[in-house]
mmCIF file of the C-alpha atoms, coordinates in Angstrom:
data_MODEL
# 
_entry.id   MODEL 
# 
loop_
_atom_site.group_PDB 
_atom_site.id 
_atom_site.type_symbol 
_atom_site.label_atom_id 
_atom_site.label_alt_id 
_atom_site.label_comp_id 
_atom_site.label_asym_id 
_atom_site.label_entity_id 
_atom_site.label_seq_id 
_atom_site.pdbx_PDB_ins_code 
_atom_site.Cartn_x 
_atom_site.Cartn_y 
_atom_site.Cartn_z 
_atom_site.occupancy 
_atom_site.B_iso_or_equiv 
_atom_site.pdbx_formal_charge 
_atom_site.auth_seq_id 
_atom_site.auth_comp_id 
_atom_site.auth_asym_id 
_atom_site.auth_atom_id 
_atom_site.pdbx_PDB_model_num 
ATOM 1   C CA . UNK A 1 1   ? 137.748 61.607 107.024 1.00 0.00 ? 1   UNK A CA 1 
ATOM 2   C CA . UNK A 1 2   ? 136.998 64.407 109.430 1.00 0.00 ? 2   UNK A CA 1 
ATOM 3   C CA . UNK A 1 3   ? 135.618 63.361 112.788 1.00 0.00 ? 3   UNK A CA 1 
ATOM 4   C CA . UNK A 1 4   ? 133.450 65.899 114.590 1.00 0.00 ? 4   UNK A CA 1 
ATOM 5   C CA . UNK A 1 5   ? 132.539 65.439 118.237 1.00 0.00 ? 5   UNK A CA 1 
ATOM 6   C CA . UNK A 1 6   ? 128.877 65.742 117.160 1.00 0.00 ? 6   UNK A CA 1 
ATOM 7   C CA . UNK A 1 7   ? 129.323 62.597 115.013 1.00 0.00 ? 7   UNK A CA 1 
ATOM 8   C CA . UNK A 1 8   ? 129.996 60.417 118.072 1.00 0.00 ? 8   UNK A CA 1 
ATOM 9   C CA . UNK A 1 9   ? 127.001 58.196 118.797 1.00 0.00 ? 9   UNK A CA 1 
ATOM 10  C CA . UNK A 1 10  ? 128.455 56.225 121.711 1.00 0.00 ? 10  UNK A CA 1 
ATOM 11  C CA . UNK A 1 11  ? 131.158 56.937 124.257 1.00 0.00 ? 11  UNK A CA 1 
ATOM 12  C CA . UNK A 1 12  ? 132.734 54.558 126.755 1.00 0.00 ? 12  UNK A CA 1 
ATOM 13  C CA . UNK A 1 13  ? 135.944 54.385 128.714 1.00 0.00 ? 13  UNK A CA 1 
ATOM 14  C CA . UNK A 1 14  ? 138.170 51.778 130.242 1.00 0.00 ? 14  UNK A CA 1 
ATOM 15  C CA . UNK A 1 15  ? 141.333 51.802 132.317 1.00 0.00 ? 15  UNK A CA 1 
ATOM 16  C CA . UNK A 1 16  ? 144.743 50.630 131.186 1.00 0.00 ? 16  UNK A CA 1 
ATOM 17  C CA . UNK A 1 17  ? 146.193 47.970 133.503 1.00 0.00 ? 17  UNK A CA 1 
ATOM 18  C CA . UNK A 1 18  ? 149.793 47.808 134.687 1.00 0.00 ? 18  UNK A CA 1 
ATOM 19  C CA . UNK A 1 19  ? 150.425 45.369 131.831 1.00 0.00 ? 19  UNK A CA 1 
ATOM 20  C CA . UNK A 1 20  ? 149.064 47.948 129.322 1.00 0.00 ? 20  UNK A CA 1 
ATOM 21  C CA . UNK A 1 21  ? 145.924 45.931 128.717 1.00 0.00 ? 21  UNK A CA 1 
ATOM 22  C CA . UNK A 1 22  ? 142.310 47.062 128.707 1.00 0.00 ? 22  UNK A CA 1 
ATOM 23  C CA . UNK A 1 23  ? 138.845 45.581 128.383 1.00 0.00 ? 23  UNK A CA 1 
ATOM 24  C CA . UNK A 1 24  ? 136.678 46.851 125.577 1.00 0.00 ? 24  UNK A CA 1 
ATOM 25  C CA . UNK A 1 25  ? 133.509 48.104 127.261 1.00 0.00 ? 25  UNK A CA 1 
ATOM 26  C CA . UNK A 1 26  ? 130.437 45.952 126.676 1.00 0.00 ? 26  UNK A CA 1 
ATOM 27  C CA . UNK A 1 27  ? 128.550 48.807 124.986 1.00 0.00 ? 27  UNK A CA 1 
ATOM 28  C CA . UNK A 1 28  ? 131.310 49.122 122.371 1.00 0.00 ? 28  UNK A CA 1 
ATOM 29  C CA . UNK A 1 29  ? 131.616 45.327 121.957 1.00 0.00 ? 29  UNK A CA 1 
ATOM 30  C CA . UNK A 1 30  ? 127.843 45.117 121.417 1.00 0.00 ? 30  UNK A CA 1 
ATOM 31  C CA . UNK A 1 31  ? 127.786 48.040 118.984 1.00 0.00 ? 31  UNK A CA 1 
ATOM 32  C CA . UNK A 1 32  ? 130.586 46.480 116.886 1.00 0.00 ? 32  UNK A CA 1 
ATOM 33  C CA . UNK A 1 33  ? 129.151 42.939 117.263 1.00 0.00 ? 33  UNK A CA 1 
ATOM 34  C CA . UNK A 1 34  ? 132.539 41.737 118.586 1.00 0.00 ? 34  UNK A CA 1 
ATOM 35  C CA . UNK A 1 35  ? 132.867 38.166 119.739 1.00 0.00 ? 35  UNK A CA 1 
ATOM 36  C CA . UNK A 1 36  ? 135.763 36.577 121.667 1.00 0.00 ? 36  UNK A CA 1 
ATOM 37  C CA . UNK A 1 37  ? 138.641 35.729 119.386 1.00 0.00 ? 37  UNK A CA 1 
ATOM 38  C CA . UNK A 1 38  ? 137.725 38.245 116.663 1.00 0.00 ? 38  UNK A CA 1 
ATOM 39  C CA . UNK A 1 39  ? 140.349 40.632 115.423 1.00 0.00 ? 39  UNK A CA 1 
ATOM 40  C CA . UNK A 1 40  ? 140.001 44.376 115.927 1.00 0.00 ? 40  UNK A CA 1 
ATOM 41  C CA . UNK A 1 41  ? 141.871 47.140 114.191 1.00 0.00 ? 41  UNK A CA 1 
ATOM 42  C CA . UNK A 1 42  ? 143.130 50.423 115.672 1.00 0.00 ? 42  UNK A CA 1 
ATOM 43  C CA . UNK A 1 43  ? 143.576 53.488 113.479 1.00 0.00 ? 43  UNK A CA 1 
ATOM 44  C CA . UNK A 1 44  ? 145.479 56.460 114.895 1.00 0.00 ? 44  UNK A CA 1 
ATOM 45  C CA . UNK A 1 45  ? 144.197 59.818 113.695 1.00 0.00 ? 45  UNK A CA 1 
ATOM 46  C CA . UNK A 1 46  ? 146.090 63.102 113.707 1.00 0.00 ? 46  UNK A CA 1 
ATOM 47  C CA . UNK A 1 47  ? 145.793 64.680 117.128 1.00 0.00 ? 47  UNK A CA 1 
ATOM 48  C CA . UNK A 1 48  ? 145.974 61.378 118.981 1.00 0.00 ? 48  UNK A CA 1 
ATOM 49  C CA . UNK A 1 49  ? 142.455 60.066 118.532 1.00 0.00 ? 49  UNK A CA 1 
ATOM 50  C CA . UNK A 1 50  ? 142.011 56.379 117.829 1.00 0.00 ? 50  UNK A CA 1 
ATOM 51  C CA . UNK A 1 51  ? 139.323 54.584 115.855 1.00 0.00 ? 51  UNK A CA 1 
ATOM 52  C CA . UNK A 1 52  ? 138.665 50.996 116.898 1.00 0.00 ? 52  UNK A CA 1 
ATOM 53  C CA . UNK A 1 53  ? 136.854 48.830 114.359 1.00 0.00 ? 53  UNK A CA 1 
ATOM 54  C CA . UNK A 1 54  ? 136.005 45.260 113.782 1.00 0.00 ? 54  UNK A CA 1 
ATOM 55  C CA . UNK A 1 55  ? 138.482 43.814 111.282 1.00 0.00 ? 55  UNK A CA 1 
ATOM 56  C CA . UNK A 1 56  ? 136.500 42.776 108.240 1.00 0.00 ? 56  UNK A CA 1 
ATOM 57  C CA . UNK A 1 57  ? 139.317 41.102 106.357 1.00 0.00 ? 57  UNK A CA 1 
ATOM 58  C CA . UNK A 1 58  ? 139.510 37.324 106.518 1.00 0.00 ? 58  UNK A CA 1 
ATOM 59  C CA . UNK A 1 59  ? 142.684 36.272 108.197 1.00 0.00 ? 59  UNK A CA 1 
ATOM 60  C CA . UNK A 1 60  ? 144.504 33.136 107.070 1.00 0.00 ? 60  UNK A CA 1 
ATOM 61  C CA . UNK A 1 61  ? 144.976 30.606 109.799 1.00 0.00 ? 61  UNK A CA 1 
ATOM 62  C CA . UNK A 1 62  ? 148.567 29.390 109.399 1.00 0.00 ? 62  UNK A CA 1 
ATOM 63  C CA . UNK A 1 63  ? 147.741 25.963 110.870 1.00 0.00 ? 63  UNK A CA 1 
ATOM 64  C CA . UNK A 1 64  ? 144.830 25.399 108.476 1.00 0.00 ? 64  UNK A CA 1 
ATOM 65  C CA . UNK A 1 65  ? 146.923 26.662 105.548 1.00 0.00 ? 65  UNK A CA 1 
ATOM 66  C CA . UNK A 1 66  ? 149.739 24.240 106.401 1.00 0.00 ? 66  UNK A CA 1 
ATOM 67  C CA . UNK A 1 67  ? 147.307 21.380 106.831 1.00 0.00 ? 67  UNK A CA 1 
ATOM 68  C CA . UNK A 1 68  ? 145.646 22.068 103.490 1.00 0.00 ? 68  UNK A CA 1 
ATOM 69  C CA . UNK A 1 69  ? 149.071 22.229 101.835 1.00 0.00 ? 69  UNK A CA 1 
ATOM 70  C CA . UNK A 1 70  ? 149.961 18.898 103.379 1.00 0.00 ? 70  UNK A CA 1 
ATOM 71  C CA . UNK A 1 71  ? 146.704 17.357 102.102 1.00 0.00 ? 71  UNK A CA 1 
ATOM 72  C CA . UNK A 1 72  ? 147.236 18.760 98.604  1.00 0.00 ? 72  UNK A CA 1 
ATOM 73  C CA . UNK A 1 73  ? 150.755 17.320 98.404  1.00 0.00 ? 73  UNK A CA 1 
ATOM 74  C CA . UNK A 1 74  ? 149.619 13.954 99.746  1.00 0.00 ? 74  UNK A CA 1 
ATOM 75  C CA . UNK A 1 75  ? 146.734 13.759 97.297  1.00 0.00 ? 75  UNK A CA 1 
ATOM 76  C CA . UNK A 1 76  ? 149.085 14.499 94.382  1.00 0.00 ? 76  UNK A CA 1 
ATOM 77  C CA . UNK A 1 77  ? 151.676 12.021 95.625  1.00 0.00 ? 77  UNK A CA 1 
ATOM 78  C CA . UNK A 1 78  ? 149.177 9.244  96.491  1.00 0.00 ? 78  UNK A CA 1 
ATOM 79  C CA . UNK A 1 79  ? 146.095 9.588  94.283  1.00 0.00 ? 79  UNK A CA 1 
ATOM 80  C CA . UNK A 1 80  ? 145.371 5.887  94.761  1.00 0.00 ? 80  UNK A CA 1 
ATOM 81  C CA . UNK A 1 81  ? 144.367 6.659  98.357  1.00 0.00 ? 81  UNK A CA 1 
ATOM 82  C CA . UNK A 1 82  ? 141.524 8.939  97.252  1.00 0.00 ? 82  UNK A CA 1 
ATOM 83  C CA . UNK A 1 83  ? 138.206 7.141  97.511  1.00 0.00 ? 83  UNK A CA 1 
ATOM 84  C CA . UNK A 1 84  ? 134.666 8.304  96.921  1.00 0.00 ? 84  UNK A CA 1 
ATOM 85  C CA . UNK A 1 85  ? 132.320 8.509  99.859  1.00 0.00 ? 85  UNK A CA 1 
ATOM 86  C CA . UNK A 1 86  ? 129.849 5.587  99.778  1.00 0.00 ? 86  UNK A CA 1 
ATOM 87  C CA . UNK A 1 87  ? 126.279 6.524  98.901  1.00 0.00 ? 87  UNK A CA 1 
ATOM 88  C CA . UNK A 1 88  ? 125.071 4.687  102.039 1.00 0.00 ? 88  UNK A CA 1 
ATOM 89  C CA . UNK A 1 89  ? 127.126 7.020  104.229 1.00 0.00 ? 89  UNK A CA 1 
ATOM 90  C CA . UNK A 1 90  ? 125.615 10.090 102.501 1.00 0.00 ? 90  UNK A CA 1 
ATOM 91  C CA . UNK A 1 91  ? 122.155 8.598  103.096 1.00 0.00 ? 91  UNK A CA 1 
ATOM 92  C CA . UNK A 1 92  ? 122.922 8.092  106.798 1.00 0.00 ? 92  UNK A CA 1 
ATOM 93  C CA . UNK A 1 93  ? 124.206 11.666 107.154 1.00 0.00 ? 93  UNK A CA 1 
ATOM 94  C CA . UNK A 1 94  ? 121.124 13.010 105.392 1.00 0.00 ? 94  UNK A CA 1 
ATOM 95  C CA . UNK A 1 95  ? 118.877 10.986 107.681 1.00 0.00 ? 95  UNK A CA 1 
ATOM 96  C CA . UNK A 1 96  ? 120.688 12.084 110.844 1.00 0.00 ? 96  UNK A CA 1 
ATOM 97  C CA . UNK A 1 97  ? 120.612 15.773 109.882 1.00 0.00 ? 97  UNK A CA 1 
ATOM 98  C CA . UNK A 1 98  ? 117.171 15.916 108.307 1.00 0.00 ? 98  UNK A CA 1 
ATOM 99  C CA . UNK A 1 99  ? 115.295 18.899 109.719 1.00 0.00 ? 99  UNK A CA 1 
ATOM 100 C CA . UNK A 1 100 ? 118.344 20.325 111.502 1.00 0.00 ? 100 UNK A CA 1 
ATOM 101 C CA . UNK A 1 101 ? 118.885 23.993 110.711 1.00 0.00 ? 101 UNK A CA 1 
ATOM 102 C CA . UNK A 1 102 ? 122.357 25.476 111.129 1.00 0.00 ? 102 UNK A CA 1 
ATOM 103 C CA . UNK A 1 103 ? 123.391 29.097 111.065 1.00 0.00 ? 103 UNK A CA 1 
ATOM 104 C CA . UNK A 1 104 ? 126.993 28.960 109.761 1.00 0.00 ? 104 UNK A CA 1 
ATOM 105 C CA . UNK A 1 105 ? 127.487 32.620 110.843 1.00 0.00 ? 105 UNK A CA 1 
ATOM 106 C CA . UNK A 1 106 ? 126.453 31.985 114.453 1.00 0.00 ? 106 UNK A CA 1 
ATOM 107 C CA . UNK A 1 107 ? 129.237 31.952 117.040 1.00 0.00 ? 107 UNK A CA 1 
ATOM 108 C CA . UNK A 1 108 ? 130.298 28.539 118.372 1.00 0.00 ? 108 UNK A CA 1 
ATOM 109 C CA . UNK A 1 109 ? 129.214 27.733 121.897 1.00 0.00 ? 109 UNK A CA 1 
ATOM 110 C CA . UNK A 1 110 ? 131.000 25.628 124.507 1.00 0.00 ? 110 UNK A CA 1 
# 
């Protein structure tokens, strides 16, 4: 990929702190649709230029992976503990959530 200065649609700058940290300028965060906690990727180009991009790859959460492994082992070891969810509970959940629309891609709020 060849990057020409004419191809740049947005420029921003930030200062490196004494601890070698920086804040990504709001214009760049908005353009990349970055939210707190998301991973970003830096790519170093010949000549010292850097491309910053939103990391699109799903990252495995080690805590979730360990928990799911634990559950899998427990279910195999103790299948007698596995019970179906009562139909009455499903009916209550349906009643409580009827008409509620949820965007699973929306960021979580406080």
